[in-house]
TORTOR-281108 format. One line per 10 residues: their letters; for each residue y, z, x of C-alpha. Coordinates in Angstrom, 2 decimals. Each point is the difference from the previous one (the first is absolute). Last residue first. Example, Ala and Ser with C-alpha at 12.3 -4.5 7.8 and 13.67 -1.06 7.14 Angstrom:
REM residues 2
SA) -1.06,7.14,13.67 | -3.44,0.66,-1.37
***
This chain:
REM residues 371
KVKVIVKANM) 111.64,63.78,74.89 | 0.61,3.64,0.35 | 3.02,-0.31,2.06 | 1.16,3.70,-0.09 | 3.84,0.88,-0.36 | 1.03,3.59,1.26 | 3.22,1.60,-0.61 | 0.87,2.93,2.43 | 1.90,3.49,0.31 | 0.10,1.67,3.31
GARLPYKDKD) -2.18,2.65,0.32 | -1.17,-0.51,3.62 | 2.95,-1.54,2.25 | 0.02,-3.52,1.16 | 2.30,-1.30,2.61 | 0.60,-3.74,-0.71 | -1.86,-3.03,1.57 | -2.59,1.52,2.05 | -2.21,0.81,-3.29 | 0.11,-3.46,-0.71
EKNVKIKVPI) -2.37,-0.79,2.87 | -2.16,2.82,-0.78 | -1.31,-0.87,-3.36 | 0.69,2.48,-2.53 | -3.46,1.32,-1.45 | -0.03,0.27,-3.50 | -2.06,3.11,-1.65 | -0.23,-0.34,-3.74 | 0.45,3.31,-2.32 | -1.09,-0.56,-3.57
RQVVKVFNGT) 2.34,1.08,-2.90 | -0.95,1.21,-3.13 | 1.25,-1.70,-3.60 | 0.44,2.73,-2.36 | -2.14,0.88,-3.04 | 1.14,2.88,-1.84 | -2.71,2.69,-1.13 | 0.89,2.71,-2.02 | -1.38,3.39,1.65 | -3.16,0.43,2.33
ANDPPLLAFK) -2.53,-2.64,1.27 | 2.53,-2.16,1.59 | 0.38,2.51,2.65 | 3.01,-0.89,2.58 | -0.23,0.62,3.45 | 1.74,3.41,1.09 | 0.57,-0.40,3.97 | 0.07,-3.66,-0.59 | -2.78,-1.91,1.84 | -1.60,-1.39,-3.32
SGAAPSLSEV) 3.70,-0.89,-1.19 | 0.10,-2.90,2.98 | -2.87,-1.94,-1.46 | -3.43,0.10,1.98 | -1.71,-2.17,2.40 | 3.32,-1.12,1.58 | 0.28,-3.68,0.89 | -0.40,-1.13,3.40 | 1.76,-2.11,3.15 | 2.33,-2.24,-2.24
TGTFTGNPYA) 1.69,-2.27,2.63 | 3.74,0.40,0.90 | 3.22,-2.28,0.40 | 3.77,1.14,0.18 | 2.97,-1.77,-0.64 | 3.34,1.43,0.79 | 3.43,-0.79,-1.68 | -0.67,2.94,-2.53 | -0.33,2.29,3.03 | -0.08,3.67,-1.17
DLEIKVSQGV) -1.22,-0.94,-3.22 | -3.16,-1.33,1.57 | -1.90,-3.45,-1.62 | -3.55,-0.41,1.35 | -1.96,-3.37,-0.63 | -3.54,0.59,-0.16 | -3.27,-2.10,1.17 | -3.27,0.75,-1.76 | -2.58,1.52,2.48 | -1.54,2.76,-2.38
SLKEIQTEKF) -0.05,-0.74,-3.57 | 2.73,0.05,-2.86 | -0.47,-2.14,-3.41 | -1.75,2.70,-1.78 | 2.34,2.67,1.28 | 3.12,-1.29,-1.96 | -1.16,1.94,-3.62 | -0.56,3.27,1.96 | 3.74,-0.05,0.92 | 0.82,-0.40,3.63
NATVWFYSDD) 1.12,2.93,2.44 | 0.61,-1.88,3.16 | -0.25,2.41,3.03 | 1.61,-2.31,2.82 | -1.43,0.37,3.44 | 1.53,0.36,3.97 | -1.80,0.06,3.06 | 1.86,0.93,3.53 | 2.72,2.12,-1.60 | -2.00,3.39,0.62
VLAFLPTNST) 2.07,2.56,-1.56 | -0.69,3.31,1.97 | 0.87,3.17,-2.11 | 1.47,3.35,1.57 | -1.01,3.62,0.58 | -2.18,1.14,-2.59 | -1.40,3.47,0.86 | -3.75,-0.09,0.01 | -0.42,2.75,2.48 | 3.31,2.00,0.72
ILQGMQVNKK) 3.28,-0.93,1.49 | 2.09,2.02,2.31 | 3.38,-2.17,0.45 | 1.04,-0.49,3.82 | 1.39,-3.27,-0.66 | 0.05,-1.04,-3.68 | -2.52,-1.17,-2.61 | 0.57,-1.41,-3.59 | 0.17,-3.89,0.53 | 0.07,-1.84,-3.04
AIFGDSPAII) -0.53,-3.42,1.59 | -1.29,-1.16,3.52 | -0.21,-3.79,-0.07 | -2.94,-1.98,1.22 | -2.82,-1.15,2.56 | -3.36,1.93,-0.17 | -1.43,3.36,0.30 | 2.87,1.57,1.95 | -0.96,3.03,2.11 | 0.34,3.47,-0.81
TAYSLQLKAN) -1.09,2.34,2.77 | -0.85,3.85,-0.59 | -2.88,-1.64,-2.08 | -1.76,-1.19,3.27 | -0.20,3.64,1.37 | -2.18,0.97,-3.35 | -2.35,-3.14,0.69 | 0.03,1.19,3.89 | -1.27,3.75,-1.42 | -2.49,-1.92,-2.30
DLETQRQKVL) -1.50,-2.00,2.85 | -0.10,3.54,1.79 | -1.78,1.67,-2.68 | -2.14,-2.86,-0.40 | -1.05,0.22,3.73 | -0.63,3.60,0.01 | -2.12,-0.22,-3.17 | -1.99,-2.82,1.84 | -0.47,2.05,3.09 | -1.31,2.95,-2.15
LAALSIQKQS) -2.54,-2.50,-1.44 | -1.11,-0.69,3.45 | 0.04,3.76,0.95 | -2.37,0.75,-3.06 | -2.22,-2.94,1.10 | -0.16,1.56,3.47 | -0.79,3.25,-1.21 | -3.02,-1.33,-2.10 | -1.01,-1.53,3.55 | -0.14,3.15,1.64
SGMQASSVAS) -1.39,1.91,-2.88 | -2.72,-2.53,0.02 | -0.23,0.51,3.94 | 0.01,3.29,-0.11 | -2.96,0.34,-2.66 | -1.89,-2.43,2.75 | 0.56,2.42,2.95 | -1.11,2.97,-2.30 | -3.50,-1.90,-0.83 | -0.17,-1.09,3.50
VSKSANLQKI) 0.29,3.43,1.35 | -2.62,1.28,-2.41 | -2.28,-2.91,1.26 | 0.51,1.11,3.17 | -0.38,3.72,-0.57 | -3.68,-0.91,-1.81 | -1.04,-2.12,3.16 | 1.02,3.04,2.28 | -2.07,2.28,-2.44 | -2.78,-2.39,0.48
TIELQKEASE) 0.35,0.22,3.93 | -0.25,3.27,-0.11 | -3.02,0.52,-2.01 | -1.57,-2.77,2.10 | 0.89,2.02,3.13 | -1.66,3.21,-1.48 | -3.25,-1.72,-0.82 | 0.14,-1.40,3.72 | 0.56,3.32,1.58 | -2.96,1.63,-2.01
KEATANDLQQ) -2.20,-2.94,1.10 | 1.06,0.35,3.69 | -0.41,3.57,-0.41 | -3.41,-0.45,-1.31 | -0.97,-2.25,2.57 | 1.20,2.34,2.84 | -1.75,2.89,-1.88 | -3.36,-1.67,0.07 | 0.31,-1.28,3.49 | 0.60,3.69,1.20
ATASNLDYLK) -2.94,1.25,-2.09 | -2.05,-2.33,1.98 | -1.94,-2.99,-0.93 | -3.96,-0.46,-0.20 | -0.92,2.89,-1.54 | -1.18,-1.69,-3.11 | 2.37,1.81,-2.00 | 2.81,-0.98,2.37 | -1.33,-3.57,0.10 | 0.56,-0.12,-3.93
KYRDFDQTTK) 3.45,1.49,0.54 | 0.79,-2.06,2.58 | -0.68,-3.06,-2.14 | 1.85,1.27,-2.93 | 3.01,1.22,1.95 | 0.07,-3.83,1.54 | -0.13,-1.62,-3.11 | 2.89,2.22,-1.51 | 2.19,-0.77,3.23 | -0.53,-3.67,-0.81
WVKVKAAEVN) 0.63,0.35,-3.81 | 3.16,2.08,0.43 | 1.25,-2.30,2.92 | -0.31,-2.96,-2.39 | 1.99,2.06,-2.69 | 2.51,0.94,2.65 | 0.70,-3.88,0.76 | 0.40,-0.86,-3.62 | 2.26,2.73,-0.45 | 2.03,-0.99,3.01
AQATLINANA) 0.33,-3.66,-1.27 | 1.18,1.23,-3.28 | 2.52,2.14,1.70 | 1.02,-3.03,1.92 | 0.30,-2.25,-3.27 | 2.07,2.82,-1.57 | 2.18,0.21,2.71 | 1.13,-3.68,-0.17 | 0.52,0.36,-3.59 | 2.36,3.13,0.70
AIVNADATNV) 1.57,-2.16,2.76 | 0.79,-2.80,-2.35 | 1.15,2.34,-2.72 | 2.24,1.52,2.37 | 1.39,-3.24,1.17 | 0.76,-0.74,-3.84 | 1.66,3.22,-0.12 | 2.31,-1.09,2.67 | 0.86,-3.11,-1.36 | 0.81,1.53,-3.03
NSGTLDINAT) 2.24,2.71,1.35 | 1.76,-2.96,1.81 | 0.61,-1.73,-3.04 | 1.49,3.06,-1.44 | 2.47,0.37,2.72 | 0.98,-3.84,-0.54 | 0.31,0.86,-3.87 | 2.19,2.92,0.87 | 2.03,-1.93,2.47 | 1.05,-2.48,-3.08
ANALAIEAQT) 0.61,2.73,-2.15 | 2.51,1.66,2.47 | 1.29,-3.44,0.33 | 0.53,-0.52,-3.59 | 1.84,3.34,-0.49 | 2.29,-0.82,2.84 | 0.69,-3.09,-2.00 | 0.63,1.56,-3.07 | 2.46,2.62,1.52 | 1.86,-2.86,1.57
VKILWERDDI) 0.29,-1.87,-3.52 | 0.95,3.07,-1.69 | 2.94,0.76,2.74 | 1.08,-3.78,-0.83 | -0.07,0.60,-3.62 | 2.37,3.17,0.23 | 2.20,-1.78,2.44 | 0.35,-3.13,-2.42 | 3.78,0.57,-1.24 | 0.09,-2.94,-2.39
KLLTDGKHVY) 0.73,-3.46,0.71 | 1.68,-2.76,-2.19 | 0.43,-3.80,0.10 | -2.14,-1.15,2.66 | 0.00,-3.86,-0.39 | -3.59,-1.48,-0.14 | 1.14,-2.36,-2.78 | 3.37,-1.02,-0.05 | 2.90,1.76,-1.08 | 3.09,-1.02,-2.40
QNDKINLVTV) 2.44,2.99,-0.78 | 0.86,0.47,-3.66 | 0.85,3.65,0.92 | -0.55,1.00,3.45 | -2.98,0.49,2.33 | -0.75,0.88,3.29 | -0.55,4.20,-0.60 | -1.51,1.63,2.92 | -0.44,4.06,-0.19 | -0.75,0.61,-3.64
YGPVKSVMST) -1.17,3.66,-0.37 | -3.63,0.46,-0.99 | -2.68,-0.54,-2.71 | -2.91,-2.25,0.01 | -0.65,-3.15,-2.35 | 3.64,-1.26,-0.30 | 0.60,-2.53,-2.77 | 0.90,-3.62,0.09 | 0.10,-1.70,-3.41 | -0.85,-3.66,0.55
INCELQSNET) 1.70,-2.71,-2.23 | -1.94,-3.28,-0.11 | 2.03,-2.71,-1.63 | 1.19,-0.64,-3.73 | 2.22,-2.25,-1.83 | 0.61,0.31,-3.83 | -1.11,-1.82,-3.10 | 0.43,0.32,-3.76 | 1.88,-3.33,0.13 | -2.91,-2.32,-0.90
DENERGYMIK) -1.15,-3.09,0.19 | -3.04,-2.47,-1.11 | 0.04,-3.44,0.95 | -1.31,-3.40,-1.04 | -0.50,0.16,-3.74 | 3.20,2.02,-0.46 | 2.09,-2.28,2.42 | -1.36,-3.22,-2.10 | 0.93,1.88,-3.25 | 3.53,1.03,1.15
KIGIFAIVVL) 0.61,-3.49,1.16 | -1.04,-1.44,-3.32 | 2.50,2.72,-1.89 | 2.87,-0.81,2.50 | -0.58,-3.47,-0.91 | -0.31,-0.09,-3.54 | 3.25,2.40,-0.19 | 1.79,-2.38,2.10 | -1.01,-3.08,-2.03 | 0.63,1.98,-3.20
LFAMIFPMIN) 3.72,0.78,1.34 | 0.33,-3.80,0.98 | -1.32,-0.75,-3.66 | 2.64,2.56,-1.36 | 2.80,-1.36,1.96 | -0.80,-3.84,-0.86 | -0.33,0.92,-3.74 | 3.38,2.02,0.20 | 1.91,-3.39,1.67 | 0.43,-1.66,-3.44
RKKKVVETTN) 1.38,2.87,-1.81 | 2.08,0.91,2.56 | 1.29,-3.56,0.01 | 0.40,0.01,-3.77 | 1.83,3.37,0.08 | 2.21,-1.57,2.32 | 0.46,-3.01,-2.04 | 0.94,2.06,-2.99 | 2.32,2.19,1.69 | 1.96,-3.25,1.19
NNEQGSIQNE) 0.15,-1.50,-3.74 | 1.32,3.35,-1.18 | 2.98,0.11,2.76 | 0.71,-3.76,-0.86 | 0.45,1.20,-3.82 | 2.15,2.77,0.69 | 2.50,-2.13,2.25 | -0.20,-2.35,-2.90 | 0.75,2.37,-2.69 | 2.93,1.61,2.19
M) 1.70,-3.37,0.15
***
């Protein structure tokens, strides 16, 4: 009886082994088909796509600093607050800058008044030159008239002298002719001196006019200088009010109400969320197939169920190692070849950006459609 049972068990075991042997080829064939399918799929994927997980989400982050010193009098921000472009975020005590603006305005007003006064002096000098030139013309006419009179009295004197020598004229007539001749000669000397004096006055007036013209040029330069000082004072006053340059979130706030801050003090950062991109560091062996304008699929670790798309915007002109603080020098030491990474900028499409809250620094995986 026991031998019969043992024989049946051996038969059953043999049948199971036979069945396993018969099914093993099918299992192996199935596994080969699966492996082949996966391999072909990976080959096709590699031909049509380039991907990397060495990627991070980026956006514009502006570090806001103070350009002028002073106490904080208005503080309208808090950590992680969303602000809009043009909002007043912070104000520094601006009384000192208001005083400087007033002083610059007064200096500009004085310079403007001075240029008006100098212009009046130029007009006066011009009038003096015109009058002096008119006096010269009058003096020249008087000289010509005096010369004519000298010629006439000389002719009369000569005639009376001849007549007196012939006893045809009296001594009184000769004396009168002599007196008129000498008077005409003296008058000619006077008119010549007057002409020279008029010429001297004209020269002085011309010199005064040239000096006044130079003064008006200097006054104009002074007005420009005062205007520049006023513009600079207004610029310094504008620095006392810090306005949001764009929409975004406040981060790393490092300022308090009433705090005394100095020039170039970091106050806070403004994270602009209107434009995001991914910096993907591809291996240099992957760059050959990449080009601007290719479509990209973006996967963020923060949103495993989310799908984002983008476009290759630009490729870096140098490997990331070249921008390191201490770039490697392959000319020294033992050379070890290391595959370099080339940063690629990928713009995130705006419609995808609005689906989920994006934050700079998020890890990402990018898949570039190269075919």
